[in-house]
N, C-alpha and C positions, 0 to 999 in steps of 0.2 A: 504494500498500498503507500502510494509519493506520505509523504511530508517537507513539513522545514519547519531547518532547523537555527542553530543560531550556535555559530562560529567565534568567538573570544579567541587572538594573539596573548597573548603572554610576555616578558622578559625572563625570559627563566626564571615564574612564580606560575605555574600549572599550575603545580599540587596544591600548593597553596594557596592557592585560591580557591580552587576545583575543591579543600577538606571543608572551606568557611562555606562553600556552598550550599556543602552533600550537608550541614549540619543546619544551614540557615533553613533548606524546602523538606528535611530530615529521608534523603532519599538515599539507595547507595546506584555508585557505579554502577553503569551496564558493562559497561569496556573500556580497560586501561592497554594499551600501549608506549613500552619506553620505543626510545632511542636507539635502545644497541638488539630492539626487536625485528627490526626491520634489517632491512638487505643494505650495505652499503652505493653507491651508484662508482662504476669502476674511474678512475682517478683523485676519486672526493677524497677530500685529510677528512682523515681514521679522528675522530668525538675523544676531547679526550676521558675520563670517566665522570667525572661528575658532568659534563656534558652528554653518556652511557644516561646515564642513568635520570635526563630529562626525561618529558612525556610530547609522544611524539601526537601517540590521537587519549582524551579519555569523553569516554559520555557518559553527563548524567541527566534523568528525565526529573523535572522540576515541576511542570503542569499538566493539567489538559492534555498531555501526552507529548508538549511540548523539553526536545532533548538542548541542553545544552551540556557542546564541545569545545575544544581547546588545544591548544598542542603551543612545546615553550620554541620562545624566538632564541636563536642563539647569537651571541653578543661576536663569537671568534670566530662565526663565517660571515660577516658581514648585515649578520641584523638586528630593524632598528623596528621596535615595537611604536607610531606615533597616528594621529590620526585618518583615516584613508587604510591604512593594511592594519587595524589592531580586531577590529570583525567584519562577520559575510556570512549573506544569505548561505546556507546552503539547503540544499535538493537534493534528496532519497524519490528518482523517478521509477514509475513501473516500468520501463520502457527502454530500450535502447534510440529507438526512434525518434521514444520524445526524450531524450535525453542531449541528444543533436538537435530536434528542432528548436532544444532555450539554446541550448549552449550556440547554434549558430545565433540563433535571434541577438541575443545579446552581444556576443561580439560586434554585433551593426557602428558604423564607429566607431569603436572602439579607440583609447588612443593605448591600446597594449598590444603587441603582438600575445597572446597567448596562441601558447601551440593545440593542437587536439586536443579532443581527448581521449586518453590513451586506459587504458590497462596497467593495473594495477595490485601493487602484490598483494591483496588485503583480499583480488578477487574483484572488483568494482570498475568500472565502468566509470572514468573522473577527468576532470579535467577544472579548475577553477578559471575567474578573468573580475576585467573591472570592465566597467558597460561603460558608457557613454556622457554617464551624466558622476563616472567616478568611485558606484555602486562596487565589494566583490561579491564577487557571488562564486559560487559550488558545486558541481549537479555531479551526482553518483547514481549512476545505477548497478546491479548488485540481479545477478540470477535466482530468484528462492527456490 
């Protein structure tokens, strides 16, 4: 079933923030993946032990089916959290066709050169982009 989620970026503070949110909403993480759990791209620099322990993805249901998601940005990789990249609207869609249609539509007149949707190690067809109004989007389709 399709759903809309809010995706947050933190500067190496995701675990701290989400433990706070978990306490506030009284719910449990439905998923938590650390950087060390993901394959490193060919040629990518090695992560320090502390960076390997950072959050790649965490998911916390908060209210009425809405899921709060997040990742850690890593300073040594040149990441910087700022207004414009700190919040993303994330869409989990019901079909590959719908994902392609929406992603292509959002890319219309985009100032950003995002690549196409691609298969990810976690099994989803996924991509992120910025629309012509500066809003960040993540599009995902995973066969059930």
